[in-house]
mmCIF file of the C-alpha atoms, coordinates in Angstrom:
data_MODEL
# 
_entry.id   MODEL 
# 
loop_
_atom_site.group_PDB 
_atom_site.id 
_atom_site.type_symbol 
_atom_site.label_atom_id 
_atom_site.label_alt_id 
_atom_site.label_comp_id 
_atom_site.label_asym_id 
_atom_site.label_entity_id 
_atom_site.label_seq_id 
_atom_site.pdbx_PDB_ins_code 
_atom_site.Cartn_x 
_atom_site.Cartn_y 
_atom_site.Cartn_z 
_atom_site.occupancy 
_atom_site.B_iso_or_equiv 
_atom_site.pdbx_formal_charge 
_atom_site.auth_seq_id 
_atom_site.auth_comp_id 
_atom_site.auth_asym_id 
_atom_site.auth_atom_id 
_atom_site.pdbx_PDB_model_num 
ATOM 1   C CA . UNK A 1 1   ? 217.336 81.998 -111.278 1.00 0.00 ? 1   UNK A CA 1 
ATOM 2   C CA . UNK A 1 2   ? 217.752 78.732 -113.131 1.00 0.00 ? 2   UNK A CA 1 
ATOM 3   C CA . UNK A 1 3   ? 214.920 77.907 -115.540 1.00 0.00 ? 3   UNK A CA 1 
ATOM 4   C CA . UNK A 1 4   ? 213.676 74.680 -113.942 1.00 0.00 ? 4   UNK A CA 1 
ATOM 5   C CA . UNK A 1 5   ? 213.980 76.119 -110.441 1.00 0.00 ? 5   UNK A CA 1 
ATOM 6   C CA . UNK A 1 6   ? 211.907 79.073 -111.674 1.00 0.00 ? 6   UNK A CA 1 
ATOM 7   C CA . UNK A 1 7   ? 209.213 76.695 -112.971 1.00 0.00 ? 7   UNK A CA 1 
ATOM 8   C CA . UNK A 1 8   ? 209.000 74.979 -109.578 1.00 0.00 ? 8   UNK A CA 1 
ATOM 9   C CA . UNK A 1 9   ? 208.879 78.351 -107.792 1.00 0.00 ? 9   UNK A CA 1 
ATOM 10  C CA . UNK A 1 10  ? 206.124 79.748 -110.011 1.00 0.00 ? 10  UNK A CA 1 
ATOM 11  C CA . UNK A 1 11  ? 203.949 76.664 -109.640 1.00 0.00 ? 11  UNK A CA 1 
ATOM 12  C CA . UNK A 1 12  ? 204.563 76.426 -105.890 1.00 0.00 ? 12  UNK A CA 1 
ATOM 13  C CA . UNK A 1 13  ? 203.342 80.015 -105.379 1.00 0.00 ? 13  UNK A CA 1 
ATOM 14  C CA . UNK A 1 14  ? 199.917 79.079 -106.682 1.00 0.00 ? 14  UNK A CA 1 
ATOM 15  C CA . UNK A 1 15  ? 197.476 77.596 -104.146 1.00 0.00 ? 15  UNK A CA 1 
ATOM 16  C CA . UNK A 1 16  ? 196.471 74.816 -106.531 1.00 0.00 ? 16  UNK A CA 1 
ATOM 17  C CA . UNK A 1 17  ? 199.988 74.473 -107.948 1.00 0.00 ? 17  UNK A CA 1 
ATOM 18  C CA . UNK A 1 18  ? 198.701 74.786 -111.518 1.00 0.00 ? 18  UNK A CA 1 
ATOM 19  C CA . UNK A 1 19  ? 199.391 77.125 -114.420 1.00 0.00 ? 19  UNK A CA 1 
ATOM 20  C CA . UNK A 1 20  ? 198.697 77.173 -118.134 1.00 0.00 ? 20  UNK A CA 1 
ATOM 21  C CA . UNK A 1 21  ? 201.678 77.142 -120.455 1.00 0.00 ? 21  UNK A CA 1 
ATOM 22  C CA . UNK A 1 22  ? 201.169 80.854 -121.227 1.00 0.00 ? 22  UNK A CA 1 
ATOM 23  C CA . UNK A 1 23  ? 200.920 81.793 -117.535 1.00 0.00 ? 23  UNK A CA 1 
ATOM 24  C CA . UNK A 1 24  ? 203.985 79.731 -116.720 1.00 0.00 ? 24  UNK A CA 1 
ATOM 25  C CA . UNK A 1 25  ? 205.993 81.166 -119.605 1.00 0.00 ? 25  UNK A CA 1 
ATOM 26  C CA . UNK A 1 26  ? 205.158 84.743 -118.623 1.00 0.00 ? 26  UNK A CA 1 
ATOM 27  C CA . UNK A 1 27  ? 205.963 84.302 -114.926 1.00 0.00 ? 27  UNK A CA 1 
ATOM 28  C CA . UNK A 1 28  ? 209.165 82.327 -115.544 1.00 0.00 ? 28  UNK A CA 1 
ATOM 29  C CA . UNK A 1 29  ? 210.353 84.980 -118.006 1.00 0.00 ? 29  UNK A CA 1 
ATOM 30  C CA . UNK A 1 30  ? 209.721 87.656 -115.367 1.00 0.00 ? 30  UNK A CA 1 
ATOM 31  C CA . UNK A 1 31  ? 211.675 85.689 -112.754 1.00 0.00 ? 31  UNK A CA 1 
ATOM 32  C CA . UNK A 1 32  ? 214.624 84.999 -115.024 1.00 0.00 ? 32  UNK A CA 1 
ATOM 33  C CA . UNK A 1 33  ? 214.704 88.356 -116.864 1.00 0.00 ? 33  UNK A CA 1 
ATOM 34  C CA . UNK A 1 34  ? 217.373 89.875 -114.626 1.00 0.00 ? 34  UNK A CA 1 
ATOM 35  C CA . UNK A 1 35  ? 219.337 86.668 -114.267 1.00 0.00 ? 35  UNK A CA 1 
ATOM 36  C CA . UNK A 1 36  ? 223.038 87.451 -114.017 1.00 0.00 ? 36  UNK A CA 1 
ATOM 37  C CA . UNK A 1 37  ? 224.179 83.826 -113.851 1.00 0.00 ? 37  UNK A CA 1 
ATOM 38  C CA . UNK A 1 38  ? 226.502 82.667 -116.620 1.00 0.00 ? 38  UNK A CA 1 
ATOM 39  C CA . UNK A 1 39  ? 224.808 80.436 -119.179 1.00 0.00 ? 39  UNK A CA 1 
ATOM 40  C CA . UNK A 1 40  ? 226.842 77.361 -118.187 1.00 0.00 ? 40  UNK A CA 1 
ATOM 41  C CA . UNK A 1 41  ? 225.529 77.607 -114.607 1.00 0.00 ? 41  UNK A CA 1 
ATOM 42  C CA . UNK A 1 42  ? 221.974 78.080 -115.748 1.00 0.00 ? 42  UNK A CA 1 
ATOM 43  C CA . UNK A 1 43  ? 222.012 74.995 -117.942 1.00 0.00 ? 43  UNK A CA 1 
ATOM 44  C CA . UNK A 1 44  ? 223.756 72.654 -115.487 1.00 0.00 ? 44  UNK A CA 1 
ATOM 45  C CA . UNK A 1 45  ? 220.491 71.659 -113.820 1.00 0.00 ? 45  UNK A CA 1 
ATOM 46  C CA . UNK A 1 46  ? 219.051 70.641 -117.187 1.00 0.00 ? 46  UNK A CA 1 
ATOM 47  C CA . UNK A 1 47  ? 220.160 67.069 -116.473 1.00 0.00 ? 47  UNK A CA 1 
ATOM 48  C CA . UNK A 1 48  ? 217.209 66.779 -114.081 1.00 0.00 ? 48  UNK A CA 1 
ATOM 49  C CA . UNK A 1 49  ? 214.004 66.046 -115.952 1.00 0.00 ? 49  UNK A CA 1 
ATOM 50  C CA . UNK A 1 50  ? 211.338 67.682 -113.789 1.00 0.00 ? 50  UNK A CA 1 
ATOM 51  C CA . UNK A 1 51  ? 208.652 65.617 -115.534 1.00 0.00 ? 51  UNK A CA 1 
ATOM 52  C CA . UNK A 1 52  ? 210.258 62.160 -115.418 1.00 0.00 ? 52  UNK A CA 1 
ATOM 53  C CA . UNK A 1 53  ? 211.426 62.759 -111.853 1.00 0.00 ? 53  UNK A CA 1 
ATOM 54  C CA . UNK A 1 54  ? 207.825 63.482 -110.826 1.00 0.00 ? 54  UNK A CA 1 
ATOM 55  C CA . UNK A 1 55  ? 208.373 67.086 -109.705 1.00 0.00 ? 55  UNK A CA 1 
ATOM 56  C CA . UNK A 1 56  ? 205.941 68.530 -112.265 1.00 0.00 ? 56  UNK A CA 1 
ATOM 57  C CA . UNK A 1 57  ? 203.165 66.855 -114.206 1.00 0.00 ? 57  UNK A CA 1 
ATOM 58  C CA . UNK A 1 58  ? 201.285 67.993 -117.327 1.00 0.00 ? 58  UNK A CA 1 
ATOM 59  C CA . UNK A 1 59  ? 197.611 68.488 -116.553 1.00 0.00 ? 59  UNK A CA 1 
ATOM 60  C CA . UNK A 1 60  ? 194.608 69.935 -118.420 1.00 0.00 ? 60  UNK A CA 1 
ATOM 61  C CA . UNK A 1 61  ? 196.630 71.910 -120.968 1.00 0.00 ? 61  UNK A CA 1 
ATOM 62  C CA . UNK A 1 62  ? 199.014 73.230 -118.339 1.00 0.00 ? 62  UNK A CA 1 
ATOM 63  C CA . UNK A 1 63  ? 201.304 72.022 -115.588 1.00 0.00 ? 63  UNK A CA 1 
ATOM 64  C CA . UNK A 1 64  ? 200.999 71.177 -111.889 1.00 0.00 ? 64  UNK A CA 1 
ATOM 65  C CA . UNK A 1 65  ? 203.699 70.881 -109.253 1.00 0.00 ? 65  UNK A CA 1 
ATOM 66  C CA . UNK A 1 66  ? 203.436 67.592 -107.389 1.00 0.00 ? 66  UNK A CA 1 
ATOM 67  C CA . UNK A 1 67  ? 203.826 66.990 -103.665 1.00 0.00 ? 67  UNK A CA 1 
ATOM 68  C CA . UNK A 1 68  ? 207.305 65.659 -104.414 1.00 0.00 ? 68  UNK A CA 1 
ATOM 69  C CA . UNK A 1 69  ? 208.080 68.849 -106.366 1.00 0.00 ? 69  UNK A CA 1 
ATOM 70  C CA . UNK A 1 70  ? 206.942 71.036 -103.458 1.00 0.00 ? 70  UNK A CA 1 
ATOM 71  C CA . UNK A 1 71  ? 208.947 68.928 -101.021 1.00 0.00 ? 71  UNK A CA 1 
ATOM 72  C CA . UNK A 1 72  ? 212.072 69.134 -103.173 1.00 0.00 ? 72  UNK A CA 1 
ATOM 73  C CA . UNK A 1 73  ? 211.755 72.907 -103.492 1.00 0.00 ? 73  UNK A CA 1 
ATOM 74  C CA . UNK A 1 74  ? 211.186 73.291 -99.739  1.00 0.00 ? 74  UNK A CA 1 
ATOM 75  C CA . UNK A 1 75  ? 214.205 71.081 -98.995  1.00 0.00 ? 75  UNK A CA 1 
ATOM 76  C CA . UNK A 1 76  ? 216.414 73.297 -101.165 1.00 0.00 ? 76  UNK A CA 1 
ATOM 77  C CA . UNK A 1 77  ? 215.093 76.466 -99.500  1.00 0.00 ? 77  UNK A CA 1 
ATOM 78  C CA . UNK A 1 78  ? 215.454 74.975 -96.001  1.00 0.00 ? 78  UNK A CA 1 
ATOM 79  C CA . UNK A 1 79  ? 219.056 74.018 -96.650  1.00 0.00 ? 79  UNK A CA 1 
ATOM 80  C CA . UNK A 1 80  ? 219.897 77.344 -98.239  1.00 0.00 ? 80  UNK A CA 1 
ATOM 81  C CA . UNK A 1 81  ? 218.318 79.450 -95.499  1.00 0.00 ? 81  UNK A CA 1 
ATOM 82  C CA . UNK A 1 82  ? 219.387 77.058 -92.727  1.00 0.00 ? 82  UNK A CA 1 
ATOM 83  C CA . UNK A 1 83  ? 215.803 77.218 -91.475  1.00 0.00 ? 83  UNK A CA 1 
ATOM 84  C CA . UNK A 1 84  ? 214.368 73.716 -91.121  1.00 0.00 ? 84  UNK A CA 1 
ATOM 85  C CA . UNK A 1 85  ? 210.880 75.152 -90.489  1.00 0.00 ? 85  UNK A CA 1 
ATOM 86  C CA . UNK A 1 86  ? 210.533 75.303 -94.283  1.00 0.00 ? 86  UNK A CA 1 
ATOM 87  C CA . UNK A 1 87  ? 210.172 71.532 -94.217  1.00 0.00 ? 87  UNK A CA 1 
ATOM 88  C CA . UNK A 1 88  ? 206.981 71.790 -92.132  1.00 0.00 ? 88  UNK A CA 1 
ATOM 89  C CA . UNK A 1 89  ? 205.116 74.294 -94.302  1.00 0.00 ? 89  UNK A CA 1 
ATOM 90  C CA . UNK A 1 90  ? 201.883 72.930 -95.736  1.00 0.00 ? 90  UNK A CA 1 
ATOM 91  C CA . UNK A 1 91  ? 200.882 71.880 -98.297  1.00 0.00 ? 91  UNK A CA 1 
ATOM 92  C CA . UNK A 1 92  ? 202.128 69.229 -98.448  1.00 0.00 ? 92  UNK A CA 1 
ATOM 93  C CA . UNK A 1 93  ? 203.696 67.686 -95.404  1.00 0.00 ? 93  UNK A CA 1 
ATOM 94  C CA . UNK A 1 94  ? 205.544 65.076 -97.407  1.00 0.00 ? 94  UNK A CA 1 
ATOM 95  C CA . UNK A 1 95  ? 209.065 64.458 -96.206  1.00 0.00 ? 95  UNK A CA 1 
ATOM 96  C CA . UNK A 1 96  ? 211.737 63.271 -98.588  1.00 0.00 ? 96  UNK A CA 1 
ATOM 97  C CA . UNK A 1 97  ? 213.647 60.196 -97.500  1.00 0.00 ? 97  UNK A CA 1 
ATOM 98  C CA . UNK A 1 98  ? 217.293 60.677 -96.553  1.00 0.00 ? 98  UNK A CA 1 
ATOM 99  C CA . UNK A 1 99  ? 218.302 59.060 -99.852  1.00 0.00 ? 99  UNK A CA 1 
ATOM 100 C CA . UNK A 1 100 ? 215.994 61.376 -101.852 1.00 0.00 ? 100 UNK A CA 1 
ATOM 101 C CA . UNK A 1 101 ? 217.297 64.421 -99.965  1.00 0.00 ? 101 UNK A CA 1 
ATOM 102 C CA . UNK A 1 102 ? 220.941 63.494 -100.557 1.00 0.00 ? 102 UNK A CA 1 
ATOM 103 C CA . UNK A 1 103 ? 220.322 62.751 -104.249 1.00 0.00 ? 103 UNK A CA 1 
ATOM 104 C CA . UNK A 1 104 ? 218.552 66.107 -104.641 1.00 0.00 ? 104 UNK A CA 1 
ATOM 105 C CA . UNK A 1 105 ? 221.310 68.043 -102.852 1.00 0.00 ? 105 UNK A CA 1 
ATOM 106 C CA . UNK A 1 106 ? 224.119 66.242 -104.707 1.00 0.00 ? 106 UNK A CA 1 
ATOM 107 C CA . UNK A 1 107 ? 222.529 66.927 -108.085 1.00 0.00 ? 107 UNK A CA 1 
ATOM 108 C CA . UNK A 1 108 ? 221.796 70.543 -107.208 1.00 0.00 ? 108 UNK A CA 1 
ATOM 109 C CA . UNK A 1 109 ? 225.325 71.119 -105.832 1.00 0.00 ? 109 UNK A CA 1 
ATOM 110 C CA . UNK A 1 110 ? 226.842 69.597 -108.961 1.00 0.00 ? 110 UNK A CA 1 
ATOM 111 C CA . UNK A 1 111 ? 224.926 72.108 -111.071 1.00 0.00 ? 111 UNK A CA 1 
ATOM 112 C CA . UNK A 1 112 ? 226.957 75.005 -109.682 1.00 0.00 ? 112 UNK A CA 1 
ATOM 113 C CA . UNK A 1 113 ? 223.826 77.078 -109.149 1.00 0.00 ? 113 UNK A CA 1 
ATOM 114 C CA . UNK A 1 114 ? 223.738 79.154 -105.991 1.00 0.00 ? 114 UNK A CA 1 
ATOM 115 C CA . UNK A 1 115 ? 220.598 80.401 -104.303 1.00 0.00 ? 115 UNK A CA 1 
ATOM 116 C CA . UNK A 1 116 ? 220.729 83.752 -102.563 1.00 0.00 ? 116 UNK A CA 1 
ATOM 117 C CA . UNK A 1 117 ? 221.740 83.412 -98.921  1.00 0.00 ? 117 UNK A CA 1 
ATOM 118 C CA . UNK A 1 118 ? 219.387 84.293 -96.112  1.00 0.00 ? 118 UNK A CA 1 
ATOM 119 C CA . UNK A 1 119 ? 219.951 87.740 -94.656  1.00 0.00 ? 119 UNK A CA 1 
# 
């Protein structure tokens, strides 16, 4: 799993969407430990700054996923699994605009990273 995608996933799993740097580091390392993706694929998404883009924000000595971050992650999962119900999972119920969705998908597709397909 790509590093920044792992950060979003770890934070999104938490009810409050928050984690300290140590908690985040440990959980991201566990998620990416068995990563078989070539290094060039893993670093392609590095062009997206998850902080400047508003997906994650520093908070109280740690990090918090924003509503936009949750929505972006859900949009990627919904597209990958072909299950649009992912877009209606709370929290939050914040829909990306068509332009935001297309920009997200285009950037993600350009990275060359592939999520596992739904069974």
